[in-house]
N, C-alpha and C positions, 0 to 999 in steps of 0.2 A: 122295769123294776124301779122301786123307790130308792133314791140315794139322797145323801146330804152333802151339800157343796157350798162353796163361797162364790157368789155371783157379784160381779161388778155392775152396779146399776147405772152409774154416770161417771164420766171422766172429768178430770180437772176440778174435783171437789176441793174446797179450801182445807188447808192443814190447820191443826192436826187432824189426821184421818180418824183417830180414835173418837173425835167429837162429830165430825161431819159424816162419818160412817158410810162411805160410798160403796162398801162391800157388804152384802147381806148373806148370812149363812142360813140356808133354807132347804126345804125338801124339793126335789126335782124328780122328773120321770126320765129314765134312761132307757133308750130302745135296745133291742137285741143286736149283737154284732152281725153285720152282713158278710157277704163273701170277702175273704181277705182281711177280716177284722177280728179283733180280740176284745173280750170283756175282761178287765183287769181290776182286782181289788187292790186299792192303793195302800201301801205300807208306810211310805215316807215320801214327803215332798218338800223341796227346798224353795225358799223365797229368794228371787233373783231380781236384779235391776230391770230385767226385761219385763217382769210383772209390774214393778213400780212405774216403769215408763208408760204403761197403759193406764194405770191409775192416775198418774199426775198429768196425763195428756201429751207427753212427749212423743208417744207412738199412738196415733189415733186408730182405734179398732172399733168394730161395731159392738154395741151393747144392747141388751144385757149379755154378758160374757162370763162363762165359768172359767176363772183364771187357773194358772199353774201349768208349768211346762217342764220342770226338773223333778223327776220322781222315779220311784221303783215300786213294783208290786208283784202280785201273783196272778197268773192267768186263771180265770174262773170258767170261761167258756170260749170256744173257738167257732168262728163263723164257718160257712160252707167250705168244705175241703175241695181243693181243685183250683184255688185262686192264689196259690203261693203261701198258704198258711199251714200246711201239713207238717212243717218242721217244728212247730211250737205245740207243746202238750199242755193240757190242764195241769196246774200245779207248778209250772215253770216260773221262776223269778225272772223278771225282765226290767231292763233300764229303758225309761222313756227318753226319746230324743225329739227335739222340737222342730226339726226340719226333715220330714220324710223325703226319701229319694226314690223316684219312680224307676230309675235305672235305665231310662230310654232317651231322655232329653239331652240337649247340648250341655246343660249344667251338670248333669250326672256324668257325662263323658269327660268332664274336666278333672275327675278324681278329687273332688272336694274344693277345688279352687273357686268355683262359682256355685251358687245354690241351685237346687232342683227347680226348674221352671214351674211345673204343675204343683209341686209342694209349696212353693212360695205363694202361688195364686190361691191355693186352698187356705193357707194360713191367713192371708190378707182378707179373705171372705168369711173367715170364722167357720170353715167347713173342714170335713175330713178329706183325705186325698181322693177317695172314691166319689166324693160329692155329697152334699147335704149335711144335715145335722142329726144327731141322735139324742139331743137334749131338749126337754120341754118343761115348761112350768105353767100350770093353769092353761094348758092347750096352746100356749105360745112358744115358739122356738127360742132356744137360748144358744148363743154362739159358742163354738169351741175356741180355746186359746191355743194357737200354734199346734193344732192337731192333737192336743193332749188333754187339757182341762183336768189337771191332777189335784186341784184343791177340793177334793171330794172323796167320798168313801169308795167309789168305783168310777171307772172310765171305760168307754168304748174307743179303741184306737185302731188305726190301720196297722197291719203287720209290719209295714215298712217304717213305722214310727218307734219300733222297739228293737232292742238287742238282748238276747237271752244271756243270763249269767248263772253261774253255779250257786248252790245254796250257801257256800262258805262266805260269799260276799254279803255283808250285812246290808239291810235295806237303806240305811242312811248313807253308807259308802256308795252303794249302787246308784242312789239318787243323784249324788253330787257328781258322779262320773258323767252323767248325761248332759250336763251343761257347763258347770264351772271348769271341770277338768278337760272336757273336750275343747272348750274355747281357749282357756289359758295354756294348757299343754300343747294344743295344736298350733297356737301362735308360734311356738318354738319348733316343734317337731316337723310340722308341715309347711310353715310359711318362712320362718327365719333360717332354719337348719344350721345352727351355729357350728363353727369348727371347734376343735378341742382347745384352741388358744383364745377363743373369743370370750370377752367379758359380757355378762348378761345383766341388763337392768330392767326392772319392772316398775312402772309408774302407775300407781293406783292399786291399793291393796284390799280390794273387796274379795269376794269369793273367787272370781276369775283371776285377779292379779295374784292372790296368794297361791292359787293352784299353779300359776306360771312359775312362782318362786320354788314350789316343791319340785316341779319338773326340771327347772334349771339346776337345782341342787343335785337331783338324781343323775343329771348328765355329767356331773363332775366339772362344771365350769370353773375356771381359775378364780373368778370373782363373780359373786351374785349380789347385785346392788338393789336394794328395795327403797322406794320413794313414796311417801304419803305425808299427809298433814296431821294424822292422828297418832300420838305417841304410843298408844297401846298396840296399834297395828304394826308399827315399826318394831316394837319389842317382840311381838309374836314372830315377825319375819326373821329376826335375828335368832330366835329360839328354833325356828325351822331350818336354819342353816345359811341364811344370808350372811355374807361376809362383811357388809357395810350397809348402813341405813342413813337416809337423809330426808329432811323436809325439802320441798321444791326450792325454798329460799337458800338453804344450805348448799344444795346442789349447784345452783347458779353462782353463788359466791365463791365456791371452791373450784368451779370449772370441771367437775367430774363428768367423764364421758364413758361410753361403752360401745363395743362393736355391734351389739344387738340390744335394742331397746323395745320393750313391749309396753304399749299404752293401753291400760285396762280400766281407766276411770270414766270414760265417756263424756268428757267435757273439754272445751276448747283450751283452757289453760293447761290441762294435763297433756293434751296433744302437742301444744307448742313447747312445753317443757321436754317432752320425749324427743322431739325433733332436734331441739337445741343440744340435747345430751347425747346425740348419736355421733360417734367418732367418724373421722374421715374413712371412707370406704365401707361404712357400716350400714345397717338396715334398721329402720323404724317399722315395727309392726303394730298397727292400730286395730284393736278389737272392740273398743268401747263404742257405745251407740249414743252420741249426743243428739240434741234436738235437730230435726231435719233442716231448720233454717240457721243452724250454727255455722259460723265462718271463722277460720283461723288465719293468722298472718305468719307466713314463713318466707324465707329468702330463696328464690329459685337459684340464684347464683351460688348459694351455699351447697345446694344439691349438686350442681354441675361441677363447680370447682373442686369439691371434695369427694366427688364420686359416691354420694350417699343416696340411698333408696328409701322410699316410703311404700309400704305394702299394706293393703287392707285385707283383713282376715275375718270372714264371717263364720261363726261357730268353729273357729280354729281351722278353717279349710278342711274340716274333718269328713271322713267317711266313717260314720259311727260303727258299722259292722266290722270294719277293719281296725279302728283305733281303740274302741272300748276293750276288746280282749287284750290288747297290748298294755293298757293301763291296769287292767286286772292283774296281769303277770307282774307288773312293777309293784303293785300293792302287795301281792302275795310274797314277793321277795323282800319286803320291808323297805323298798326304795321310795315309796309314794304313800306316806301316812295321811291319806285323804280324810280320815276321821278327825284330824286336827283342824280342819276347816270349819267344822260344825261349832258355832258359837252359842247356840241355844236350841232347846227342844220346846216346841210350843204346841198348843191345841188349835184346832180349826177356828174356834170362837175368838182367838187372840189376833186374828188376821189384820184388822185395821190398825191396832196398836203396833203390830210387827212391821207394817208398812212405814209407820212413823220412825221406828228404829232404823230401818233400812235407809230412809230418806235423810236421816240425820248423820249417817255415816258411822253409826255405832256398831252395827251388826256385820259379821262376816258372812256366815250362812246360818240362818234360822231354819230349822227343819220341823215341819208339821209331822207328828207321829200319830198314826191311826192305830186304834186297838185291833 
């Protein structure tokens, strides 16, 4: 079938992207879903730093690539029954997740602590989990982004890349659950597992960091501390329930610390700030994705002498099929107002300008809404 989507033509184009236009919105051919796969009509798709990191070259992926990994939509067609897909019906709303889990490898046996091995390999190759690509343009293959490629009117995805949700979950809420909330919330629920008396700090208030703030507030932490350089983001964090907000400079000057610190900015300075702000006996959880060659400076003695830990958490160490239903329950109970994370609704044709907004740190979660 013919679809319309946003294809990254080249990486590391000069900024502003609105002028260099590395992403082209164009018509593509989408193949039919194979065994264990689904055809999904995209309803909403969020822009995340994981998309930007491919555009700006921090995460080198094969191009041309149809971007987008945080999304929700309706199932239009189901591939051959008998390959694990019979539990999903046409018309079902699904949340897309960017790391499929095969359920059989050592990574899947870790219950989310480490990524699925075949899923990661497929993502790196720009393929679906069952192998190959379903996207073409002018008879040439177009790569999939993280098994989803949601910046398009439709997508073919592996059944293991989606989690079904009920119709009462709005598309933009469902979309943000699939990456921002899984990552930010999972950093706390799966990786840090704070005790009732633990103070929680979040360094970096993008979509993932702000989701961590929401989850920290929902846990009833005695203090929820938000750290960023952008005053508007600090104000929003306070409005969402943070008990205190600081810039990194203010944090260092005042010596504020917490037992659990989540780093969600994806840069070296933020990581170093988070480690320094971790109290004795506490845990730093890092979920940000800096450039592969980035290096930080920390004191090993500070870890040993004060009994502190640093934990890496990819996708919030999540098992999406387990965790997304829990976040839906929290949202229904009014404890997780995910819709507050959406800072703008945009059209597909606004994609290059929207990447500029994301790169400048102005945006929280811009969501592409499809008719």
